[in-house]
C-alpha positions in Angstrom: -18.4 -19.5 -139.3 -20.4 -16.4 -138.8 -19.9 -12.8 -140.0 -21.5 -9.7 -138.4 -23.0 -7.1 -140.9 -23.9 -3.9 -139.0 -26.9 -1.7 -139.8 -28.4 1.3 -138.0 -31.4 -0.4 -136.3 -30.4 -4.0 -136.5 -27.5 -6.3 -137.1 -27.3 -8.8 -139.9 -25.6 -12.1 -139.0 -24.5 -14.2 -142.0 -23.9 -17.9 -141.0 -22.3 -20.6 -143.0 -21.6 -24.2 -141.9 -20.9 -27.7 -143.2 -23.9 -29.2 -141.5 -27.3 -28.1 -140.4 -26.4 -28.7 -136.7 -23.3 -26.5 -137.1 -25.4 -23.8 -138.7 -27.8 -23.8 -135.6 -24.8 -23.9 -133.2 -22.8 -21.2 -135.0 -25.9 -19.0 -135.3 -26.3 -19.3 -131.5 -22.7 -18.4 -131.0 -23.1 -15.4 -133.4 -26.1 -14.2 -131.4 -24.0 -14.1 -128.2 -21.1 -12.4 -130.1 -23.5 -9.6 -131.0 -24.6 -9.4 -127.4 -20.9 -9.2 -126.3 -21.6 -12.0 -123.8 -19.3 -12.0 -120.8 -19.7 -15.5 -119.3 -16.8 -15.4 -116.9 -17.5 -16.3 -113.3 -20.9 -17.9 -113.9 -21.8 -21.4 -112.7 -22.2 -24.2 -115.3 -25.7 -24.6 -116.6 -27.4 -27.1 -118.9 -30.8 -26.5 -120.5 -32.9 -28.4 -123.0 -34.7 -26.3 -125.6 -37.5 -27.9 -127.6 -39.3 -26.4 -130.6 -41.9 -28.9 -131.6 -43.4 -27.4 -134.8 -42.3 -24.6 -137.0 -43.5 -23.6 -140.5 -40.2 -24.6 -142.2 -36.5 -25.0 -141.6 -35.9 -21.2 -141.7 -38.6 -20.6 -139.1 -37.2 -23.4 -137.0 -33.8 -21.7 -136.8 -35.4 -18.3 -135.9 -37.7 -20.0 -133.3 -34.7 -21.9 -131.8 -32.6 -18.7 -131.5 -35.5 -16.8 -129.9 -35.8 -19.5 -127.3 -32.0 -19.1 -126.6 -32.5 -15.4 -126.5 -35.3 -15.7 -124.0 -32.9 -17.7 -121.7 -30.4 -14.9 -122.0 -33.0 -12.3 -121.0 -34.7 -14.1 -118.2 -31.9 -16.3 -116.7 -28.9 -14.3 -117.8 -27.7 -17.6 -119.4 -24.9 -17.8 -122.0 -24.5 -21.1 -123.9 -21.3 -22.0 -125.7 -22.4 -25.4 -127.0 -25.4 -27.3 -128.2 -25.9 -31.1 -128.6 -28.9 -31.9 -130.8 -31.0 -34.9 -130.0 -33.5 -34.1 -132.7 -33.2 -31.8 -135.7 -35.5 -32.3 -138.6 -37.4 -30.1 -141.0 -39.9 -28.7 -138.5 -38.6 -29.5 -135.0 -35.5 -29.4 -132.8 -34.5 -30.6 -129.4 -31.1 -29.6 -128.1 -29.2 -29.7 -124.9 -27.4 -26.5 -124.3 -24.4 -26.0 -122.1 -23.0 -22.8 -120.8 -22.9 -20.5 -117.7 -25.2 -18.3 -115.6 -25.3 -15.6 -114.6 -23.6 -13.9 -117.6 -23.3 -10.2 -118.5 -24.3 -8.8 -121.9 -23.1 -5.4 -123.2 -25.6 -5.3 -126.1 -29.3 -6.0 -126.0 -30.8 -8.1 -128.8 -34.6 -7.7 -128.7 -35.4 -10.5 -131.2 -34.2 -12.6 -134.0 -36.5 -11.7 -136.9 -37.8 -13.7 -139.9 -36.9 -10.7 -142.2 -34.3 -11.9 -144.8 -33.9 -15.3 -143.1 -33.6 -18.2 -145.6 -31.8 -21.4 -144.5 -30.6 -23.1 -147.6 -27.9 -25.5 -148.8 -25.6 -24.3 -151.6 -22.6 -26.2 -152.9 -22.6 -28.6 -149.9 -22.7 -25.8 -147.3 -25.6 -24.6 -145.2 -26.1 -20.8 -145.1 -28.5 -18.1 -143.9 -28.7 -14.4 -143.2 -30.4 -13.4 -139.9 -31.5 -10.0 -138.9 -31.3 -9.2 -135.2 -33.4 -6.4 -133.8 -31.3 -4.3 -131.4 
């Protein structure tokens, strides 16, 4: 589950999930929701994203999302699902499926580290992400 929290110069994206994989997947989907992704008419595409070493789990999520965002900017790719082949404290490897080319109504410049904090509370994984628009 994700919730958009609007701000003047950025958008805050609160994400909560039952597992860490779901948190990463829902954060990706929330990113595309902010961008108002329009994937209709594109051809199926599969990409592998690898982040080998991040400072911690929070940085790993931000780094992962910025890799996804780079694919949106460069390849006009919109991913609707992610299958994780590796997801540990400092690294992630995921196979993303989606479509390209896609249209985006809103530009997200970056996923920032500001306010990001991946944590587990009462059995659920949660974070707040600030997207620079």
